[in-house]
C-alpha positions in Angstrom: 214.7 209.1 70.5 216.9 207.8 68.4 219.7 205.1 70.9 222.8 203.8 69.9 223.7 200.7 71.6 227.4 199.7 71.5 227.7 195.7 72.3 224.7 192.8 72.0 226.2 190.8 75.5 223.7 190.2 77.7 223.5 194.1 79.4 223.4 195.4 75.9 220.6 193.0 74.6 218.5 193.5 77.4 218.7 197.1 77.1 218.1 196.4 73.3 214.8 194.6 74.5 213.4 197.2 76.8 214.0 200.1 74.7 212.8 198.6 71.5 209.1 198.0 72.9 208.7 201.6 73.5 207.3 202.9 70.0 209.2 206.2 70.8 212.8 204.6 70.5 214.2 204.0 67.2 217.2 201.8 68.4 220.2 200.3 66.6 222.5 197.9 68.0 226.7 197.7 66.6 228.6 194.5 67.8 231.3 192.7 66.0 229.4 189.2 66.0 226.9 189.1 63.1 225.4 185.9 63.9 224.0 187.4 67.2 222.8 190.2 65.3 220.6 188.2 63.3 219.3 186.8 66.2 218.4 189.9 67.9 217.3 191.6 64.6 214.7 188.5 64.4 213.3 188.9 67.7 213.2 193.0 68.1 212.0 195.9 65.9 215.8 197.4 65.7 218.6 197.9 63.5 222.0 196.2 63.5 225.3 197.1 62.3 228.3 194.8 62.1 231.7 196.4 63.3 234.0 197.6 66.1 232.1 199.8 68.6 234.7 202.5 68.8 235.7 203.2 65.4 234.4 206.3 64.0 233.4 204.8 60.3 231.1 202.1 62.3 229.7 204.6 64.6 228.8 206.8 61.5 227.3 204.2 59.7 224.9 203.5 62.7 223.7 206.9 62.9 225.7 208.5 65.3 225.8 211.8 63.7 221.7 212.4 64.6 221.8 209.9 67.6 220.3 211.5 71.0 222.1 208.8 73.0 224.8 206.5 72.9 225.2 203.3 75.5 228.3 201.8 75.2 227.6 198.3 77.1 230.7 196.4 75.7 232.5 194.0 78.0 235.9 196.3 77.9 235.9 199.4 79.6 238.7 200.8 77.6 236.5 200.7 74.6 233.5 201.9 76.0 235.6 204.6 77.1 236.8 205.3 73.5 233.4 205.1 71.9 231.9 207.7 73.9 235.1 210.1 73.3 234.5 209.3 69.3 231.0 210.1 69.8 231.5 213.4 71.5 234.6 214.6 69.6 233.1 213.4 66.2 229.5 213.7 66.6 228.5 215.7 69.4 226.1 213.1 70.9 224.1 215.0 73.6 224.3 212.3 76.1 226.7 209.3 76.7 226.3 206.4 78.7 229.1 203.9 79.6 229.4 200.3 81.6 232.5 200.8 83.6 233.4 197.3 85.1 236.9 198.6 86.9 236.8 200.4 90.4 239.9 202.0 89.4 237.9 204.0 86.7 234.6 204.2 88.4 236.7 205.9 91.5 238.4 208.4 89.5 235.8 211.0 88.9 238.2 214.0 87.5 238.8 211.6 84.3 235.3 211.6 83.4 234.6 215.3 82.7 233.6 217.0 79.3 237.3 218.1 78.9 238.8 214.6 79.3 236.3 211.7 78.8 233.4 213.0 78.3 230.8 210.4 79.7 228.2 211.6 81.1 226.8 208.6 82.9 228.9 205.9 84.1 226.9 202.5 85.1 228.6 199.4 86.9 226.6 196.5 86.7 229.0 194.7 89.1 228.2 197.2 91.6 224.2 197.7 91.1 224.4 194.0 91.6 226.1 193.7 94.7 223.9 196.5 96.3 221.2 194.9 95.3 222.1 191.8 97.5 223.2 194.2 100.1 219.9 195.3 101.0 218.5 191.3 100.3 220.7 190.5 102.9 220.4 193.6 105.2 216.2 192.8 105.2 215.8 189.3 105.4 212.8 188.1 103.6 212.7 191.0 100.9 212.3 189.9 97.5 213.3 193.6 96.4 214.7 196.7 98.2 214.4 199.9 95.7 215.7 203.5 96.9 214.3 206.4 96.3 214.6 210.3 97.2 217.9 209.6 98.2 217.1 206.6 100.3 215.0 208.0 102.5 211.9 206.3 101.3 212.2 202.4 100.0 209.6 200.4 98.0 210.1 196.7 99.6 208.9 193.4 98.1 207.7 190.8 100.6 206.3 187.3 99.7 203.4 186.8 102.5 202.9 184.4 104.4 200.6 183.0 107.4 202.3 184.6 110.3 201.8 188.1 108.9 199.6 189.8 111.0 197.8 191.6 108.2 197.7 188.3 106.2 193.6 187.7 105.8 192.9 190.9 106.4 191.9 194.2 105.3 194.7 196.9 104.4 192.2 199.8 106.0 193.2 198.0 109.3 197.1 198.6 108.6 196.3 202.0 110.5 195.2 200.4 113.2 198.1 197.9 113.8 200.8 200.8 114.0 199.2 204.3 114.1 202.2 206.3 114.3 203.9 205.3 111.0 202.6 205.4 107.3 203.2 203.4 105.1 201.3 202.6 101.7 200.8 199.3 99.5 201.8 200.1 96.1 201.0 196.5 94.5 200.3 193.5 95.1 201.1 190.2 92.8 198.7 187.2 92.9 199.3 184.2 90.9 201.3 186.1 88.8 198.9 188.9 88.2 199.2 192.7 89.3 196.7 194.1 91.6 196.5 197.9 92.6 195.0 197.6 96.1 192.7 200.0 98.1 191.4 199.9 101.2 188.9 196.8 101.3 191.8 194.6 99.6 192.4 191.5 101.3 195.8 190.6 101.2 196.3 186.2 101.3 199.3 184.0 101.6 201.8 184.0 99.2 201.1 187.6 97.5 204.1 189.0 96.6 203.6 192.3 98.3 205.3 196.0 97.5 205.0 198.5 99.8 206.5 201.9 100.0 207.6 203.3 103.5 210.5 205.4 105.3 213.5 203.4 105.7 213.2 203.4 109.6 209.9 201.9 109.3 210.7 198.6 107.1 210.9 196.4 109.5 207.7 197.2 111.4 205.7 197.1 108.1 207.8 193.6 107.2 206.4 192.0 110.6 202.7 192.7 109.0 203.4 190.8 106.1 205.5 188.3 106.9 207.2 186.4 110.1 210.3 188.8 110.8 213.2 186.6 110.4 216.8 186.9 112.3 219.7 189.1 111.2 222.0 187.6 108.6 225.4 186.8 110.2 227.0 184.1 108.1 227.2 184.4 104.3 228.9 182.1 101.7 229.4 183.5 98.7 230.3 181.4 95.5 232.3 182.6 93.1 235.5 185.3 93.5 234.6 187.2 90.5 234.1 191.3 90.8 230.8 190.7 92.1 231.3 188.3 94.9 234.5 190.5 95.7 232.8 193.5 95.8 230.0 191.8 98.2 232.6 190.2 100.3 234.2 193.6 101.0 230.7 195.0 101.5 229.9 192.6 104.4 233.0 191.5 105.9 232.7 193.9 108.7 229.5 192.9 109.8 229.2 189.6 109.1 230.8 186.2 109.0 232.0 185.7 105.6 233.2 183.0 103.6 234.4 182.9 99.6 234.3 179.6 97.5 236.7 180.1 94.3 238.0 177.2 92.1 241.1 178.6 90.9 243.6 178.5 93.2 245.5 181.4 91.9 242.6 183.7 91.7 241.8 182.6 95.0 245.3 183.8 96.4 244.7 187.3 94.8 241.6 188.1 96.5 242.5 186.5 99.7 245.1 190.0 99.9 242.2 192.1 98.8 239.8 191.3 101.6 240.5 191.8 105.4 238.6 189.5 107.7 236.9 187.1 104.8 237.9 183.7 104.4 238.7 182.7 100.8 238.1 178.7 100.1 239.7 177.0 97.2 237.1 174.6 95.9 234.0 173.6 93.7 230.8 175.2 95.5 228.9 172.3 94.1 231.1 170.0 96.0 228.8 168.6 98.7 231.8 167.3 101.0 233.2 171.1 101.1 229.7 172.2 102.3 229.3 169.9 104.7 232.9 170.5 106.1 232.2 174.4 106.4 228.6 173.4 108.0 226.5 174.7 105.5 223.6 174.1 107.4 224.5 177.0 109.9 224.7 179.6 107.0 222.0 182.3 106.8 222.7 183.0 103.0 224.5 181.3 100.1 225.1 183.6 97.5 226.1 182.1 94.1 227.9 184.7 92.1 229.9 182.6 89.6 230.1 183.7 85.7 227.8 180.2 85.1 224.1 180.2 85.9 224.0 176.4 85.7 226.8 176.2 88.1 224.8 178.9 90.4 221.6 176.8 90.0 223.3 173.8 90.8 225.1 175.1 93.9 222.6 177.0 95.4 220.1 173.8 95.1 222.7 171.6 96.9 223.1 174.6 99.6 219.7 174.7 99.9 219.1 170.8 100.6 222.6 170.4 103.3 221.0 172.6 105.2 221.4 176.7 104.2 218.9 179.2 105.3 218.5 181.0 102.2 219.9 180.7 98.8 220.5 183.0 95.9 221.9 182.9 92.7 222.6 185.1 89.4 220.5 184.0 86.7 221.3 185.8 83.0 218.3 184.3 81.0 214.9 185.5 82.2 213.5 182.0 81.2 215.2 180.7 84.2 214.2 183.1 87.0 210.6 181.9 87.3 211.9 178.1 86.9 214.1 178.5 89.8 212.1 180.6 92.1 209.2 178.2 92.3 211.9 175.5 93.5 214.4 175.5 96.5 215.9 178.7 95.1 214.7 181.7 97.4 215.8 184.4 95.0 217.2 184.8 91.5 219.1 187.8 90.6 219.1 189.0 87.0 221.7 191.4 86.4 219.8 192.7 83.5 216.9 193.7 85.5 219.2 195.5 88.2 221.3 197.1 85.5 218.3 198.4 83.1 217.0 201.1 85.7 220.1 203.1 85.2 219.6 203.3 81.8 215.9 203.9 81.7 216.3 206.9 84.2 218.6 208.7 81.4 216.1 208.1 78.6 212.9 209.3 80.1 211.2 211.9 79.1 210.5 214.7 81.8 212.7 215.3 84.7 213.1 211.7 85.8 215.6 210.6 88.8 215.2 207.3 89.1 213.7 204.1 87.7 213.6 200.3 88.5 212.6 197.8 86.4 210.4 195.0 88.3 208.8 191.5 87.5 210.9 190.8 84.3 210.7 194.1 83.3 207.0 194.4 83.1 206.7 196.5 85.7 208.2 199.6 86.6 208.7 202.1 89.5 209.6 205.5 88.7 210.9 208.8 90.4 209.8 212.1 88.4 210.2 215.7 89.4 207.0 217.8 88.8 207.9 221.0 86.9 205.4 224.4 85.8 202.4 225.1 87.6 198.7 224.5 87.7 198.5 226.1 84.2 201.2 224.5 82.0 201.5 220.9 84.1 199.1 217.9 84.1 200.1 217.2 87.7 201.0 220.2 89.5 198.5 222.3 91.6 196.1 218.7 91.3 195.0 216.3 93.6 196.1 213.3 93.0 192.4 211.5 92.4 192.0 214.3 89.6 195.7 213.2 87.8 194.8 211.2 84.6 197.2 208.4 85.5 197.4 205.5 83.0 195.7 202.6 84.0 197.7 200.2 86.4 199.4 203.5 87.4 199.7 204.5 91.3 201.6 207.4 92.7 202.9 206.0 96.1 204.5 209.0 97.7 205.8 212.5 97.6 209.5 213.4 98.6 208.8 217.0 99.4 212.3 219.5 100.6 213.0 217.3 103.8 209.9 215.3 104.2 208.3 212.2 102.5 205.0 212.1 102.6 202.9 208.7 101.7 200.1 209.6 98.8 196.9 209.4 99.4 193.8 210.3 96.7 193.7 213.9 98.1 197.2 214.8 98.6 198.2 217.9 96.1 201.2 217.5 94.1 203.4 220.8 94.5 206.2 222.1 91.7 209.5 220.7 92.6 208.0 217.6 94.4 209.6 214.0 93.8 207.1 212.3 92.8 207.5 208.4 93.2 204.9 206.4 91.1 204.4 202.6 90.8 203.5 201.4 87.1 202.2 197.7 86.8 202.1 197.9 82.7 205.3 199.6 81.9 203.6 199.7 78.1 202.1 203.0 78.9 205.1 204.5 80.0 204.8 207.3 76.8 201.5 208.8 78.5 202.9 208.5 82.3 206.2 210.5 80.5 203.6 213.1 79.1 202.1 213.7 82.4 205.8 215.0 83.7 206.0 217.4 80.4 205.2 220.8 81.0 203.8 223.1 78.5 205.4 225.6 75.9 204.7 228.3 78.2 207.1 226.8 81.3 210.5 228.6 81.7 
């Protein structure tokens, strides 16, 4: 598949990294900064073109005439929109994906049609990060909360602690603990290594456990793996940028929210946008300010500024001063493991949160949703099974008879209005939404081939 990525910023570079690792993809990256492209080309097996992302001549040099997908990820909404328009008008590019940051554009649905601005998929990293943090706050103690089957079922990552009822016991005893509900432990990460567990696997303290369950049962299953934390009430957000304001708007009706913003003019603007949240002018790494605001009574401190160094320092300080939990927005993947091994509870990676939205539209077969996990090493995916027993490798077969790549497990199936937790003898039917967990995403091509029907399928 020929993929044209416009913009070599943090999101664009991350997309190039993930997509170029798959052998079936030919990736070309366009950016105006020759030095950035050289560094990217030294690390990745990609082609680069220097130039303005929306210029027809630049797109032609980049290969837009035979590209399957154009992904416009520059920092400018307007550039991304014009680039997709040019790709469609001049080159008839089949799939056009654009990064749109402005809520005013994102909410204007009539603007994005083939007769107006022909963008097939709009991605807002800011909104995706905001939703990601919201879920972490909704389920205190989780490390990731991912939606599947239209939100009816969720994959949740939880760090096991000694107070968990299932810790130190075999997974098979889970059904004895909660006989009237059903869940599936999809994977366990122990000392950084992935395990696909079976009934005899014993959960140990500090394991990161990924389980899938119906939305209404999540808290019950979390209590099996760790002590349930009290609901979040008080939230302090460092940074009044797009993400910080979106999060405050999402939380202010149900939580006590304060935003700390350095720029007085920006603070005045966002105070007019918010209804209940309190806006404070100051430095989030100012110890005196945090003490004045009773940081020791805060349930969650979220550092969401544009500076990851400031996010790390303010999160560490807030934690030291008594904040119950600290989260920090961090762009560099090399920093993530480093900070999570210290006093910061959760490092939020915009690239990892965003990349799944791109992958869902690049995957072969009918893929509904993709979530990137473990810094891109693992992946959770929802794919639709089509065909019949004659032309499909999954339809009409028990899960134990499907030749899944090593390190891959089918964990649940959404069928009509039902969610079925998968077992070895569960039979996949046509039009099932199959939810899979991959501990090694390098096997993705083999997995994709399973969900592609034979030529006889109509």
